[in-house]
C-alpha positions as CSV (number, residue, x, y, z in Angstrom):
1,M,-3.2,-3.3,-31.1
2,N,-6.1,-1.0,-31.9
3,S,-5.6,2.6,-33.0
4,L,-6.7,3.9,-29.6
5,G,-3.9,2.0,-28.0
6,R,-1.4,3.4,-30.4
7,R,-2.5,7.0,-29.8
8,V,-2.5,6.7,-26.0
9,L,0.8,4.8,-25.7
10,G,3.2,4.5,-28.5
11,G,4.7,1.2,-29.4
12,S,7.9,1.8,-27.5
13,S,5.9,2.9,-24.5
14,W,4.1,-0.4,-24.4
15,A,7.4,-2.3,-24.7
16,A,8.8,-0.2,-21.8
17,L,5.7,-0.9,-19.7
18,A,5.8,-4.6,-20.4
19,T,9.6,-4.7,-19.6
20,L,9.0,-2.8,-16.3
21,C,6.1,-5.2,-15.3
22,A,8.2,-8.3,-16.2
23,A,11.2,-6.9,-14.2
24,A,8.9,-6.1,-11.2
25,L,7.4,-9.7,-11.3
26,G,10.9,-11.1,-11.6
27,V,12.1,-9.2,-8.6
28,L,9.1,-10.3,-6.5
29,A,9.5,-13.9,-7.6
30,G,13.2,-13.8,-6.8
31,L,12.6,-12.4,-3.4
32,G,9.9,-14.9,-2.7
33,L,12.2,-17.8,-3.8
34,F,15.1,-16.4,-1.8
35,T,12.9,-16.1,1.3
36,F,11.4,-19.6,0.9
37,G,14.9,-21.0,0.6
38,Y,16.5,-19.0,3.4
39,G,13.6,-19.7,5.7
40,D,13.7,-23.4,4.9
41,G,10.1,-23.2,3.6
42,A,10.1,-26.7,2.2
43,A,10.4,-28.0,5.8
44,Y,6.9,-26.6,6.5
45,L,5.4,-28.9,3.9
46,S,6.3,-31.9,6.1
47,D,4.7,-33.3,9.2
48,D,7.9,-32.9,11.3
49,P,7.2,-31.0,14.5
50,Q,10.8,-29.8,14.5
51,S,10.0,-27.6,11.5
52,C,7.5,-25.7,13.6
53,A,10.4,-24.5,15.8
54,N,12.5,-23.2,12.9
55,C,11.5,-19.8,14.3
56,H,12.8,-19.1,17.7
57,V,9.5,-17.9,19.1
58,M,8.0,-21.4,18.6
59,R,10.7,-23.2,20.7
60,P,8.7,-23.1,23.9
61,Q,5.7,-24.5,22.2
62,L,7.7,-27.4,20.8
63,D,9.4,-28.1,24.1
64,S,6.0,-28.1,26.0
65,W,4.5,-30.4,23.3
66,V,7.4,-32.9,23.9
67,K,6.3,-33.0,27.6
68,S,2.6,-33.2,26.8
69,S,0.1,-36.1,26.9
70,H,-0.3,-35.8,23.2
71,H,3.4,-36.2,22.3
72,S,3.0,-39.9,21.4
73,V,-0.3,-39.6,19.5
74,A,-0.4,-36.2,17.7
75,T,2.0,-33.9,15.9
76,C,1.6,-30.1,15.5
77,N,-0.3,-30.7,12.2
78,D,-2.8,-33.1,13.8
79,C,-4.0,-30.4,16.2
80,H,-3.3,-27.2,14.3
81,L,-4.5,-28.1,10.8
82,P,-7.9,-29.3,9.5
83,H,-8.1,-33.0,8.8
84,D,-9.3,-32.6,5.2
85,D,-6.7,-32.2,2.4
86,I,-8.0,-28.9,1.0
87,G,-8.4,-27.3,4.4
88,K,-5.0,-28.5,5.5
89,W,-3.2,-26.9,2.5
90,L,-5.2,-23.7,2.6
91,T,-4.5,-23.3,6.3
92,K,-0.8,-24.1,5.8
93,A,-0.7,-21.4,3.0
94,D,-2.6,-18.9,5.1
95,N,-0.4,-19.5,8.2
96,G,2.8,-19.6,6.2
97,F,2.0,-16.2,4.7
98,F,0.9,-14.5,7.9
99,H,3.6,-16.1,10.0
100,S,6.3,-14.9,7.5
101,L,4.8,-11.4,7.5
102,A,4.6,-11.2,11.3
103,F,8.1,-12.6,11.9
104,T,9.6,-10.4,9.1
105,T,8.0,-7.2,10.4
106,L,8.4,-8.3,14.1
107,D,4.7,-7.6,14.6
108,F,3.6,-10.4,17.0
109,P,3.1,-10.8,20.7
110,E,5.6,-12.7,22.9
111,P,4.7,-15.2,24.1
112,I,3.1,-16.0,20.8
113,Q,-0.7,-16.3,21.0
114,I,-3.1,-18.4,18.9
115,K,-5.4,-16.4,16.6
116,P,-9.2,-16.9,16.7
117,R,-9.2,-18.6,13.2
118,N,-6.5,-21.1,14.3
119,R,-8.3,-21.7,17.6
120,R,-11.4,-22.8,15.6
121,V,-9.1,-25.2,13.6
122,T,-7.7,-26.6,16.8
123,Q,-11.3,-27.0,18.3
124,G,-12.2,-28.9,15.2
125,A,-9.3,-31.2,15.6
126,C,-10.2,-31.9,19.2
127,L,-13.7,-32.8,18.1
128,A,-12.6,-34.9,15.2
129,C,-10.2,-37.0,17.4
130,H,-12.4,-37.2,20.5
131,A,-15.9,-37.3,18.9
132,D,-16.9,-40.4,20.7
133,Y,-16.3,-38.8,24.1
134,V,-17.7,-35.3,23.5
135,Q,-21.0,-36.0,21.6
136,H,-23.0,-35.0,24.7
137,L,-21.2,-31.6,24.8
138,L,-21.9,-30.7,21.2
139,P,-24.5,-27.9,20.6
140,A,-28.1,-29.1,20.1
141,Q,-28.4,-26.9,17.1
142,A,-26.0,-26.3,14.2
143,G,-24.0,-23.2,14.9
144,G,-24.9,-23.3,18.6
145,H,-22.4,-22.4,21.2
146,M,-20.2,-24.8,23.1
147,V,-17.3,-24.5,25.5
148,I,-13.9,-24.5,23.7
149,C,-12.1,-27.7,24.7
150,A,-8.9,-25.8,25.6
151,H,-10.9,-23.9,28.2
152,C,-10.7,-26.8,30.5
153,H,-7.8,-28.7,28.8
154,G,-5.6,-25.7,28.2
155,D,-2.3,-27.5,28.7
156,V,-3.2,-30.9,27.1
157,G,-1.1,-30.3,23.9
158,H,1.5,-28.1,25.5
159,A,2.3,-29.3,29.0
160,A,2.5,-26.7,31.8
161,R,1.1,-24.0,29.5
162,E,-2.3,-22.6,29.9
163,S,-4.7,-21.8,27.0
164,G,-5.0,-18.1,27.7
165,L,-8.8,-18.5,27.9
166,G,-9.0,-17.5,31.6
167,T,-9.4,-19.4,34.8
168,R,-11.2,-22.8,34.7
169,N,-14.6,-23.2,36.2
């Protein structure tokens, strides 16, 4: 340690600060591990649709997916995560954090609504799986606008549920 460090904080002050920081990190890590275990966080690393309904507010979405036309061909992850590995895990981490925060603080609408960033992911999944059928609907220029698939097919992944995008044309 340089002489400036010794003058500003004595040796015992540095040790106390280091101990305090280590204790704070330990508490945060412990709370994180407890929450991950209590919330069955490992289940969210799987591809099992039942894990999506670990939280009671997702039960209607799971029940409607079971009745949907996509039930036999797509899981929650197929429609709600990007199809590339990096995007998939980044989105899982992002959603895991924000879902945990929202459900812990009870700061979410009921019925639960898809957020714009997740709607873009879902749109990408529609286009990835149905590219052969929608080529003529794609924008002529990169970044151009197109109708969101769920605008007309709002209940395709969740039978008897509308997309929330408004009335169909």
